[in-house]
DOBA-682430 format. One line per field, with one value per residue: residue number from 1; residue in one letter; z, x, y of N, C-alpha, C in turn. Coordinates in steps of 0.2 Angstrom, whole numbers, plus 5000, padded with zeros to 4 digits. Atoms other than C-alpha are relative to their C-alpha. Last residue first. Layout:
BEGIN
k: [NUM,...]
r: [a,...]
n.z: [Z,...]
n.x: [X,...]
n.y: [Y,...]
ca.z: [Z,...]
ca.x: [X,...]
ca.y: [Y,...]
c.z: [Z,...]
c.x: [X,...]
c.y: [Y,...]
//
This chain:
BEGIN
k: [172,171,170,169,168,167,166,165,164,163,162,161,160,159,158,157,156,155,154,153,152,151,150,149,148,147,146,145,144,143,142,141,140,139,138,137,136,135,134,133,132,131,130,129,128,127,126,125,124,123,122,121,120,119,118,117,116,115,114,113,112,111,110,109,108,107,106,105,104,103,102,101,100,99,98,97,96,95,94,93,92,91,90,89,88,87,86,85,84,83,82,81,80,79,78,77,76,75,74,73,72,71,70,69,68,67,66,65,64,63,62,61,60,59,58,57,56,55,54,53,52,51,50,49,48,47,46,45,44,43,42,41,40,39,38,37,36,35,34,33,32,31,30,29,28,27,26,25,24,23,22,21,20,19,18,17,16,15,14,13,12,11,10,9,8,7,6,5,4,3,2,1]
r: [l,s,k,i,k,r,s,l,i,i,e,e,r,n,v,r,v,l,p,y,c,d,m,k,r,a,k,s,v,k,p,r,y,i,d,k,f,r,k,s,y,k,i,a,e,k,k,d,q,a,l,i,y,k,k,k,f,l,n,q,v,k,k,s,f,l,s,i,e,y,l,p,k,e,q,p,n,e,i,s,l,v,i,h,k,s,t,l,e,q,l,t,f,g,h,m,e,d,t,k,e,a,a,a,e,q,n,k,a,i,y,f,i,p,p,l,e,p,v,s,y,s,q,n,f,f,s,f,m,r,r,f,k,g,m,g,s,e,a,v,f,v,p,k,q,r,s,i,l,y,f,e,y,f,d,e,q,v,a,i,e,v,k,w,l,k,d,e,r,q,q,m]
n.z: [4994,4995,4993,4995,4994,4999,4999,4994,4999,4993,4998,5005,5005,5004,5004,5002,5001,5005,4997,5003,4996,4997,5004,5004,4999,5001,5006,4998,5005,4997,5004,4996,4997,4999,4999,4993,4998,5005,4997,4996,5005,5003,4995,4999,5007,5000,4996,4993,4999,4998,5000,5004,5000,5006,5001,5007,5002,5008,5003,4996,4999,4999,4994,5000,4995,4999,4997,4997,4999,4994,5000,4996,4994,4995,4994,5002,4994,5003,4997,5004,5003,5002,5004,5000,4993,4994,5000,4995,5001,5005,4999,5005,5003,5005,4996,4993,4997,5002,5002,5003,5008,5002,5008,5002,5007,5004,5003,5004,4996,4999,4996,4996,4997,4994,5000,4997,5005,5006,5006,5007,5005,5004,5001,5004,5006,5000,5002,4995,4996,5005,5001,4994,4999,5005,4997,4995,4995,4994,4995,4996,4994,4999,4993,4997,5001,5006,5000,5005,4999,5006,5000,5007,5000,5002,4999,5005,5003,4995,4999,4995,4996,4995,4996,4999,4995,5002,4995,4997,5005,5000,4994,5001]
n.x: [5004,4996,5000,5002,4996,4995,4993,4996,4993,4998,4994,4996,5003,5004,5004,5007,5001,5005,5006,5000,4997,4994,5000,4994,4995,4993,4998,4999,5000,5001,4999,5004,4997,4993,4998,5001,4994,4999,5003,4995,4996,5004,5001,4993,5000,5005,4997,4999,5003,5007,5004,5006,5002,5004,5003,5000,5006,5001,4996,5000,4993,4995,5002,5000,4995,5002,4995,5002,4996,5001,4996,4993,5000,4995,5004,5004,5003,5006,5007,5006,5004,5006,5002,5006,5004,4995,4996,4995,4994,5000,4995,4995,5000,5006,5006,4999,5006,5003,5007,5002,5000,5001,4999,5002,4998,5003,5006,4998,4999,5006,4998,5005,4999,5003,5007,5001,4997,5004,4996,5000,5000,5006,5002,5006,4998,4997,4993,4996,5004,5001,4993,4998,5004,4997,4994,5002,5003,4996,5003,4995,5003,4996,4999,5004,4998,4997,4993,4997,4995,4997,5000,4998,5001,4995,5002,5004,5004,4999,5005,4996,5004,4997,5005,4999,5005,5005,5004,4996,5000,5006,5001,4997]
n.y: [5002,5004,4998,5005,4999,5004,4997,5001,4997,5000,5001,5004,5004,4997,5004,4999,4993,4998,4996,4993,4995,5003,5007,5002,4994,5001,4996,4993,4995,4993,4994,4995,4994,5001,5007,5002,5003,5006,5006,5003,5003,5005,5006,5004,5004,5005,5005,4999,4994,5001,4994,4999,4993,4999,4993,4997,4996,5000,4995,4994,4998,5006,5004,5007,5004,5007,5004,5005,5005,5004,5006,5000,5004,4998,4998,4994,4999,4998,5003,4998,5006,4999,5006,5003,4999,5000,4994,4999,4997,4995,4995,4999,4994,5000,5002,4999,5000,4993,5000,4994,5000,4993,4999,4993,4999,4996,5004,5006,5006,5004,5006,5002,5006,5001,5002,5007,5005,5001,4998,5003,4996,4999,4993,5000,4998,4993,4999,4997,4995,4994,4997,4997,4994,4995,4997,4995,5004,4999,5004,5003,5003,5006,5002,5005,5007,5000,5001,4997,4995,4997,4992,4996,4993,4995,4993,4997,5005,5005,5005,5004,5005,5005,5003,5007,5002,5005,5003,5006,5005,5004,5004,5006]
ca.z: [5061,5046,5033,5015,5003,4987,4989,4982,4969,4964,4947,4935,4945,4960,4975,4984,4992,5000,5010,5003,5015,5008,5001,5013,5022,5017,5026,5037,5037,5047,5041,5051,5038,5031,5032,5033,5016,5007,5022,5016,5002,5015,5026,5011,5007,5026,5026,5012,4993,4990,4980,4986,4993,4999,5012,5018,5035,5043,5061,5067,5054,5054,5057,5045,5047,5032,5032,5020,5015,5008,4994,4993,4979,4966,4957,4940,4948,4933,4940,4934,4947,4950,4961,4966,4971,4958,4946,4942,4930,4926,4936,4934,4950,4956,4972,4962,4943,4931,4938,4940,4950,4968,4976,4994,5003,5022,5033,5035,5041,5030,5029,5015,5006,4994,4980,4983,4972,4982,4998,5012,5031,5046,5052,5059,5065,5083,5080,5091,5078,5066,5081,5085,5067,5065,5081,5074,5058,5042,5024,5014,5000,4987,4979,4961,4957,4954,4967,4971,4982,4982,4995,4996,5011,5008,5014,5005,5015,5023,5009,5006,4990,4983,4968,4961,4953,4944,4945,4931,4920,4936,4939,4922]
ca.x: [5028,5035,5022,5027,5029,5022,5006,4991,4979,4963,4957,4942,4928,4938,4947,4960,4977,4977,4993,5004,5008,4995,4982,4980,4966,4952,4936,4934,4928,4933,4931,4934,4939,4935,4916,4914,4921,4904,4900,4912,4900,4887,4899,4905,4886,4884,4900,4893,4892,4905,4921,4931,4948,4952,4966,4972,4976,4988,4993,4986,4983,4966,4953,4962,4959,4951,4953,4941,4946,4933,4936,4923,4910,4911,4895,4904,4918,4927,4944,4962,4976,4989,5004,5011,5026,5040,5026,5020,5005,4989,4990,4974,4964,4961,4972,4986,4987,5001,5012,5030,5031,5037,5036,5037,5036,5035,5040,5058,5051,5053,5065,5061,5074,5070,5083,5099,5103,5091,5099,5087,5090,5086,5104,5108,5126,5123,5112,5096,5083,5095,5100,5082,5077,5092,5086,5068,5076,5079,5073,5079,5067,5074,5062,5064,5072,5067,5054,5036,5027,5011,5004,4998,4997,4995,4986,4989,5004,5011,5012,5021,5015,5022,5015,5028,5025,5040,5052,5065,5053,5049,5067,5070]
ca.y: [5038,5048,5054,5049,5064,5057,5065,5057,5063,5053,5059,5061,5068,5073,5066,5076,5076,5059,5055,5041,5026,5014,5025,5040,5049,5037,5038,5023,5005,4991,4973,4957,4945,4928,4927,4946,4950,4953,4965,4978,4984,4988,4996,5007,5012,5017,5027,5038,5040,5027,5026,5011,5007,4989,4986,4969,4963,4950,4953,4937,4924,4915,4929,4941,4959,4968,4987,4996,5013,5025,5038,5052,5052,5065,5060,5059,5048,5039,5037,5040,5039,5053,5051,5068,5078,5073,5068,5051,5050,5041,5025,5016,5012,4994,4996,5005,5000,5003,4989,4983,4967,4963,4946,4940,4923,4921,4907,4914,4931,4946,4960,4973,4983,4997,4998,5008,5023,5034,5031,5030,5034,5025,5020,5003,5004,5003,4987,4986,4983,4973,4961,4958,4955,4943,4934,4932,4924,4934,4933,4948,4955,4967,4980,4984,5000,5018,5017,5021,5009,4998,4987,4969,4957,4939,4923,4907,4902,4918,4930,4947,4955,4971,4981,4993,5010,5016,5031,5034,5045,5055,5060,5067]
c.z: [5006,5006,5004,5007,5005,5006,5000,5000,5006,5000,5008,5003,4996,4995,4996,4995,4999,4999,4994,5002,4997,5004,5001,4996,4996,5001,4999,4994,5002,4995,5005,4997,5005,5004,5002,5002,5007,5003,4996,5003,5004,4995,4996,5004,5000,4993,5000,5003,5008,5002,5002,5000,4995,5000,4993,5000,4993,4999,4993,4997,5003,5002,5001,5006,4999,5004,5001,5003,5004,5000,5007,5000,5003,5007,5005,5006,4998,5006,4996,5003,4997,4997,4998,4997,5001,5007,5006,4999,5007,4999,4994,5001,4995,4996,4995,5003,5008,5003,4998,4998,4999,4992,4999,4993,4998,4993,4995,4997,4995,5004,5001,5004,5005,5003,5007,4999,5002,4995,4994,4996,4993,4995,4996,5000,4995,4993,5000,4998,5005,5004,4995,5000,5006,5001,4996,5003,5006,5006,5006,5005,5003,5007,5001,5007,5003,4998,4994,5001,4994,5003,4994,5002,4994,5002,4999,5002,4995,4998,5006,5002,5005,5003,5004,5005,5001,5006,4997,5005,5003,4995,4999,5005]
c.x: [5001,4995,5004,5001,4997,5004,5005,5006,5002,5007,5000,5007,5004,4996,4995,4998,4993,5000,4996,4994,5000,5004,5007,4998,5006,5004,5007,5001,5001,5000,4999,5001,4996,5003,5007,5001,5000,5007,5001,4997,5005,5004,4997,4999,5007,5001,4995,5003,5000,4997,4993,4997,4994,4998,4996,4996,5001,4994,5000,5005,5000,5007,5004,4997,4998,5005,4997,5006,4997,5006,4999,5003,5006,5000,5005,4996,4995,4995,4995,4994,4994,4997,4993,5000,4994,4996,5005,5003,5004,5007,5000,5004,5006,4999,4994,4993,5002,4993,4998,4993,4998,4999,4999,5002,4998,5003,4996,4994,5002,5002,4994,5002,4995,5001,4997,4993,4999,5003,4997,5005,5000,5000,4993,4997,4993,5000,5002,5008,5005,4997,5000,5006,5002,4996,5003,5006,4998,4996,5005,4996,5006,4997,5004,5002,4996,5002,5003,5008,5003,5006,5004,5000,5003,4998,5005,4997,4996,4995,5003,4995,5004,4996,5004,4995,5001,4996,4995,4995,5004,5000,4994,4999]
c.y: [5003,4998,4996,5003,4995,5000,4995,5003,4999,5002,4999,4997,4995,4996,5004,4994,5002,5007,5002,5004,5007,5005,4997,4993,4999,5007,5000,5004,5007,5005,5006,5007,5004,5005,4999,4993,4997,4997,4993,4993,4995,4996,4995,4994,4996,4995,4994,4994,5002,5007,4999,5007,5000,5008,5000,5007,5002,5004,5000,5005,5007,5002,4994,4997,4993,4996,4993,4995,4994,4994,4997,4993,5000,4997,5003,5003,5006,5001,5003,4996,5002,4994,5001,4993,4996,5001,5000,5006,5000,5004,5005,5006,5001,5007,5000,4998,5001,5001,5007,5000,5007,5000,5008,5000,5007,5000,5004,4996,4994,4994,4996,4993,4998,4993,5000,4998,4993,4995,4999,5003,4996,5005,5000,5007,5001,5003,5008,5001,5004,5006,5007,5004,5004,5006,5005,5003,5006,4996,5000,4996,4995,4997,4994,4998,4995,4993,5000,4999,5003,5006,5002,5007,5003,5007,5005,5007,5003,4994,4995,4995,4996,4996,4994,4997,4992,4998,4995,4996,4994,4995,4996,4995]
//
């Protein structure tokens, strides 16, 4: 019953025309709260601020007043089709007959400090992934690495037909 209630949400947080996008699993649509720098400071040092989640409440994201944010339900995660949500895994459909590994390309903005994007591709080796990342070099500073997670979800395995992610989020 739990997996039927869970949904995949695409979240975009934007500063002017630049945006950061990520995906999360939740039963409810995320809520965005605009706050000032002082509000963030108060929230960080509040005695009552507890870092636990209540499943009945939607995920809450605090954003700066100059940012815009949106969330929409989706059946795709970074270009890969969602096949199944289980209580332990996120399963994405792929066509990977050569069983190429998954690479993460982090694209750091040259204009907006602290803004970056992630792209995930299947590539034979790091050299092929770097070659693909060069198309973004005019706007971003790319960094290529073998993927260990997709957004905050650890990578379990990549095979010919699926990318399997663990739903257990690693704490920082």
